[in-house]
C-alpha positions in Angstrom: -14.9 27.0 -50.6 -13.5 24.0 -53.3 -9.5 24.4 -53.7 -8.5 22.6 -56.4 -4.3 22.2 -56.2 -2.4 21.4 -59.0 1.4 20.0 -59.1 1.9 20.0 -62.8 4.1 17.8 -65.1 3.4 15.7 -68.5 4.0 12.5 -67.3 2.2 12.9 -64.5 -0.1 15.7 -63.1 -1.2 15.7 -59.5 -4.7 17.1 -58.2 -6.3 17.3 -55.2 -9.6 18.9 -54.6 -10.4 20.0 -51.1 -13.4 21.8 -49.5 -12.0 24.6 -47.1 -14.2 26.4 -44.4 -11.6 28.3 -43.0 -10.9 25.7 -39.9 -10.7 22.7 -41.1 -10.5 20.8 -44.8 -12.2 18.3 -46.5 -11.1 16.0 -48.9 -13.4 15.8 -52.0 -11.4 14.1 -54.3 -7.5 13.1 -55.8 -5.1 11.9 -57.9 -3.0 11.9 -61.4 -3.4 12.7 -65.1 -0.9 10.1 -66.4 0.6 10.1 -70.2 2.2 7.5 -71.4 5.8 8.5 -72.4 5.9 6.7 -76.1 3.1 9.2 -76.7 3.4 12.1 -79.1 4.3 15.4 -76.7 1.5 17.1 -78.6 -0.7 14.7 -77.4 0.0 14.5 -74.1 -0.6 18.1 -74.4 -4.4 17.3 -75.4 -4.5 14.1 -73.1 -3.6 16.5 -70.1 -6.1 19.2 -71.2 -8.8 17.0 -71.5 -8.9 15.3 -68.7 -8.0 18.8 -66.6 -11.4 19.9 -68.2 -13.2 16.7 -67.5 -11.7 17.4 -63.5 -12.6 21.0 -63.6 -16.3 20.3 -64.9 -17.0 17.6 -62.4 -15.5 19.0 -59.4 -16.2 22.9 -59.9 -13.8 24.4 -58.2 -14.0 28.2 -56.8 -10.3 28.4 -57.3 -7.2 26.8 -58.6 -3.7 26.7 -56.5 -0.3 25.3 -59.1 2.6 25.2 -58.1 4.9 28.0 -59.7 7.8 26.8 -61.3 11.5 26.8 -61.3 14.6 25.8 -63.3 16.9 23.8 -62.0 19.1 21.9 -63.6 17.6 20.8 -67.2 15.9 23.5 -68.9 14.3 21.3 -71.4 12.4 19.2 -68.9 11.3 22.2 -68.0 10.4 24.0 -70.6 7.9 20.9 -71.3 6.8 20.7 -67.8 5.9 24.8 -68.4 3.3 23.7 -71.5 1.9 21.3 -70.0 1.2 23.7 -66.9 0.0 25.9 -69.8 -2.6 23.7 -71.4 -3.6 23.2 -67.1 -4.1 27.0 -66.3 -5.9 27.8 -70.0 -8.6 25.0 -69.5 -9.4 26.5 -65.7 -9.1 30.0 -67.3 -11.5 29.5 -70.3 -13.8 28.8 -67.1 -13.1 31.4 -65.1 -11.7 29.9 -62.1 -8.7 32.0 -60.5 -5.4 30.9 -60.4 -3.2 31.2 -57.4 0.4 30.1 -57.4 2.7 29.1 -54.9 6.9 28.6 -54.7 8.1 24.9 -53.0 9.0 27.2 -50.0 5.6 28.5 -49.4 4.2 25.3 -49.7 6.7 24.1 -47.4 6.1 26.9 -44.8 2.0 26.8 -45.2 2.0 22.8 -44.3 5.0 21.9 -42.2 5.9 26.0 -40.5 9.9 24.7 -42.4 10.6 25.8 -45.7 13.1 23.2 -45.6 11.4 20.2 -45.1 12.1 17.4 -46.7 9.1 15.0 -49.1 8.4 12.6 -46.2 7.7 15.6 -43.9 5.1 17.6 -46.0 3.6 14.3 -47.1 3.1 13.4 -43.5 1.7 16.2 -42.6 -0.5 16.5 -45.7 -2.1 13.5 -44.4 -2.5 14.4 -41.2 -4.0 17.5 -41.8 -6.6 16.2 -44.2 -6.8 13.0 -41.6 -6.3 10.6 -44.8 -5.0 6.9 -43.5 -2.2 6.4 -45.9 -0.2 9.1 -47.8 -1.8 9.9 -51.1 0.2 8.2 -54.1 2.0 9.2 -56.6 4.2 11.7 -55.0 2.6 14.4 -57.4 -0.7 13.7 -55.8 0.1 14.0 -52.0 2.3 17.5 -53.7 -1.1 18.8 -55.5 -2.9 18.4 -52.0 -0.2 20.2 -50.0 -0.1 23.1 -52.4 -4.4 23.1 -52.1 -3.3 23.4 -48.1 -1.5 26.3 -49.4 -3.5 27.6 -50.7 -6.3 27.1 -48.0 -3.9 28.5 -45.4 -2.1 31.5 -47.0 -5.1 32.3 -49.3 -7.3 33.4 -46.6 -8.0 37.1 -47.9 -7.9 36.1 -51.4 -10.9 32.8 -50.6 -12.7 35.5 -48.8 -12.7 38.0 -51.5 -14.3 34.9 -53.9 -17.0 33.8 -51.9 -17.9 37.2 -51.8 -17.7 37.6 -55.2 -19.6 33.9 -55.0 -22.0 34.5 -52.7 -20.9 32.1 -50.8 -21.2 32.3 -46.8 -20.7 30.9 -44.0 
C-alpha cells in the first residue's frame, strides 16, 4: 500500500510517500512544495495544485493522509492554510485517491504513543520508524511522514479495504 502523507500549508507543503505492508514502512520519497512570499496568493495556490498533481501522478499513491486543520490564534493564517489544503485535496479527489484526515493528537499517539509528545520527539520517532539517517528537513516534511505513518498504524482496516478494492494482496 502506498501512502502519501501531507502537512498542509501555503508557504511550505510537506509531503512523504511511504510503502506499507502492514508490518514495515519503506520510504519512497519526501520533500516539500514551497511558494515564495512575494508571489500573489492565488498564484501560490496554483503552484501548490500543479506541484501536487505532479507528485500524485509520479508516485501514484493508493491513499492520502492529511492533517486536519484547527484554528489556534490567527484565523487569517488558518483560512489561507485551509485554501491551500483545499487545492491539495482537490488534486487527490480528481484522481479518485481516498483521503483520510488525522488530528495532531492522533498523529502523536500513533507515532510516539504519547499525545503530548514534543516536536523533537515526533521527529526522532519518525526517523527511527523509517530507519533514516537524519530527521527530514524542513520540519513540514518530517510532519508529513509522521502523518503517513499514522495512517499506516491506525488506518489498518481502511488500508485493507483499499487493498481489496484495488486487488492488492500480500
